[in-house]
C-alpha positions as CSV (number, residue, x, y, z in Angstrom):
1,M,-15.0,0.2,-14.7
2,I,-11.5,1.3,-15.7
3,F,-8.7,-1.3,-16.2
4,R,-5.1,0.0,-16.5
5,I,-1.5,-1.3,-16.2
6,D,1.4,0.6,-15.0
7,L,4.2,-0.2,-17.4
8,K,6.8,0.4,-15.0
9,I,6.2,-3.1,-13.9
10,I,7.9,-4.4,-17.0
11,A,11.1,-2.4,-16.3
12,L,11.3,-3.5,-12.6
13,I,10.7,-7.2,-13.7
14,I,13.7,-7.0,-16.3
15,I,16.1,-5.4,-13.5
16,L,15.1,-7.9,-10.7
17,Y,15.4,-10.8,-13.1
18,F,19.1,-9.7,-14.1
19,T,19.9,-9.1,-10.3
20,N,18.6,-12.5,-9.4
21,Q,15.6,-11.2,-7.0
22,I,12.9,-12.2,-9.6
23,R,11.7,-15.2,-7.4
24,L,11.4,-13.2,-4.2
25,Y,9.4,-10.5,-6.2
26,S,7.3,-13.1,-7.4
27,I,6.3,-14.5,-4.3
28,I,5.7,-10.8,-2.7
29,M,3.6,-9.9,-5.7
30,V,1.2,-13.0,-5.2
31,F,0.6,-11.8,-1.6
32,A,0.3,-8.2,-2.7
33,I,-2.6,-9.3,-5.2
34,L,-4.2,-11.3,-2.4
35,H,-3.7,-8.4,-0.1
36,E,-5.7,-5.9,-2.7
37,L,-8.3,-8.7,-3.3
38,S,-9.2,-8.4,0.4
39,H,-9.8,-4.8,-0.1
40,L,-12.1,-5.6,-2.8
41,F,-13.8,-8.3,-0.8
42,M,-14.4,-5.6,2.2
43,G,-15.6,-3.0,-0.6
44,M,-18.2,-5.6,-1.9
45,V,-19.3,-6.3,1.8
46,L,-19.9,-2.6,2.4
47,K,-21.7,-2.3,-1.2
48,M,-19.2,0.1,-2.5
49,K,-18.7,-0.2,-6.5
50,V,-15.2,-0.4,-8.2
51,R,-14.2,2.6,-10.2
52,A,-10.8,1.3,-11.4
53,F,-8.1,-1.6,-11.3
54,T,-4.5,-0.7,-11.7
55,I,-1.8,-3.4,-12.0
56,M,1.1,-1.8,-10.5
57,P,5.1,-2.6,-9.7
58,F,4.0,-3.8,-6.1
59,G,0.4,-5.2,-6.5
60,L,-3.1,-4.1,-7.5
61,Y,-4.6,-0.6,-6.7
62,I,-8.3,-0.5,-6.6
63,E,-10.5,2.6,-6.7
64,F,-13.9,2.6,-5.1
65,K,-17.0,4.4,-5.8
66,S,-18.8,5.3,-2.6
67,P,-22.5,5.0,-2.5
68,I,-22.7,7.0,0.7
69,K,-23.6,10.6,0.5
70,D,-21.5,13.4,1.1
71,N,-23.4,14.7,4.3
72,N,-22.7,11.1,5.8
73,Y,-19.1,11.8,5.7
74,I,-18.3,9.8,9.2
75,K,-19.8,6.8,8.0
76,Q,-18.0,7.2,4.7
77,E,-14.6,7.6,6.5
78,I,-15.3,4.4,8.7
79,S,-16.1,2.6,5.5
80,K,-12.6,3.8,4.2
81,I,-10.8,2.8,7.2
82,L,-12.3,-0.8,7.3
83,I,-11.5,-1.3,3.4
84,A,-7.8,-0.2,4.4
85,L,-7.6,-2.4,7.3
86,A,-8.8,-5.5,5.3
87,G,-5.4,-6.0,3.4
88,P,-3.2,-5.9,6.3
89,V,-5.5,-8.2,8.4
90,F,-5.3,-10.8,5.5
91,N,-1.5,-10.6,5.8
92,L,-1.8,-11.3,9.5
93,M,-4.0,-14.0,9.1
94,M,-1.7,-15.8,6.3
95,I,1.1,-15.5,9.0
96,Y,-0.7,-17.1,11.6
97,I,-2.1,-20.1,9.0
98,T,1.3,-20.6,7.7
99,H,2.6,-21.0,11.3
100,Y,0.5,-24.3,11.5
101,L,1.1,-25.7,8.1
102,K,3.2,-28.7,7.5
103,I,5.4,-27.5,4.5
104,N,9.0,-26.9,3.8
105,P,10.6,-24.7,6.5
106,E,12.4,-22.5,3.8
107,L,8.8,-21.8,2.2
108,K,7.0,-21.3,5.3
109,K,9.8,-18.8,6.2
110,I,9.5,-17.1,2.8
111,I,5.5,-16.8,3.2
112,V,5.9,-15.4,6.6
113,N,8.7,-12.8,5.9
114,S,6.8,-11.7,2.6
115,N,3.3,-11.4,4.4
116,L,5.0,-9.6,7.4
117,S,6.8,-7.2,5.0
118,L,3.4,-6.4,3.2
119,F,1.9,-5.9,6.7
120,L,4.5,-3.4,7.9
121,F,4.8,-1.8,4.5
122,N,1.2,-1.1,3.8
123,L,0.6,0.2,7.5
124,L,3.2,3.0,7.0
125,P,1.4,6.4,7.6
126,I,2.1,7.3,3.9
127,F,-0.7,8.3,1.5
128,P,-1.9,6.5,-0.5
129,L,-0.7,3.4,1.4
130,D,-3.1,1.6,3.6
131,G,-1.8,3.4,6.6
132,G,-1.9,6.8,5.1
133,R,-5.6,6.0,4.1
134,I,-6.3,5.1,7.7
135,V,-4.8,8.2,9.2
136,K,-6.5,10.6,6.7
137,S,-9.9,9.2,7.4
138,A,-9.2,8.8,11.1
139,L,-8.5,12.7,11.2
140,R,-11.2,13.3,8.9
141,I,-13.7,12.2,11.3
142,F,-12.5,14.7,14.0
143,L,-11.3,17.6,11.8
144,N,-12.4,19.3,8.8
145,K,-11.1,18.3,5.3
146,K,-8.7,20.7,4.9
147,L,-6.9,20.3,8.3
148,A,-7.0,16.4,7.8
149,I,-5.1,16.7,4.5
150,I,-2.5,19.2,6.1
151,Y,-1.9,16.9,9.1
152,T,-1.8,13.7,6.8
153,N,0.8,15.6,4.8
154,R,3.1,16.4,7.7
155,I,2.9,12.7,9.1
156,C,3.6,11.7,5.4
157,K,6.5,13.7,4.8
158,I,8.2,13.2,8.2
159,T,7.9,9.4,7.7
160,L,9.1,9.3,4.0
161,F,12.3,11.3,5.2
162,I,13.0,9.1,8.1
163,L,12.4,5.9,5.9
164,T,14.8,7.6,3.0
165,F,17.5,7.9,5.5
166,L,17.2,4.6,7.1
167,F,16.8,2.7,3.7
168,S,19.9,4.6,2.4
169,I,22.0,3.0,5.3
170,L,20.6,-0.5,4.6
171,V,21.1,-0.2,0.8
172,Y,24.7,0.9,1.5
173,Y,25.3,-1.9,3.9
174,Y,23.5,-5.0,2.4
175,K,23.7,-4.0,-1.3
176,N,20.0,-4.9,-1.7
177,L,18.5,-3.4,-4.7
178,M,15.0,-4.2,-3.6
179,L,15.2,-1.7,-0.8
180,L,16.2,0.9,-3.3
181,F,13.4,0.3,-5.5
182,I,11.0,0.3,-2.7
183,I,12.1,3.8,-1.4
184,I,12.0,5.2,-5.1
185,Y,8.6,3.7,-5.3
186,L,7.4,5.4,-1.9
187,W,8.5,8.5,-3.4
188,Y,7.0,8.2,-6.7
189,I,3.5,7.3,-5.4
190,V,3.6,10.2,-2.9
191,L,4.7,12.7,-5.5
192,K,2.3,11.5,-8.0
193,Q,-0.5,12.7,-5.4
194,I,0.8,16.4,-6.1
195,P,-1.7,18.2,-8.5
196,L,0.1,20.7,-10.9
197,G,0.8,24.1,-9.5
198,T,0.3,23.3,-5.8
199,G,2.7,22.4,-3.0
200,S,0.4,19.8,-1.6
201,F,1.3,15.9,-1.1
202,L,-2.7,15.4,-1.6
203,G,-4.8,16.8,-4.2
204,F,-8.2,16.3,-2.9
């Protein structure tokens, strides 16, 4: 099993510390890690082995080895969808549980908003976020691999351009650097999927 740390997290922490947003970031990171551990739990239930752990600026990234043979690709894609859904489902559960907890109202609001943000963010149809993985696997069940990648690319590009436009307006009006970091991070993780010498977002 491979363990990696994305060193960009250090730069992000320094910037957020000096812009007084480190507290909010820390809380989001805690639930982002728990979100990813939910993926891990579901993967273990489905008897999938971990290939690699990566600590990234907005949580963990877990890669799995699939024990399912290539000729049973439908079962493999369903397993991927279940693993991808496990994280957002955890965030929904946290929102529901927190609603009934007798804690400080301000803390309750922060927990609910953090988990709601993670839920919505991760369900964006942008690969390799959970939403993008769900879209790709769902398309792969009904289409061949090449078409599934093409359509996932198109959905990803359209969503990313729309978000860039909306986030640019929000950053201008609210002066919130966190929003700027999020859109930059989205572009980074998407462009990182482009293999050298190709015009495709997804390189597999």
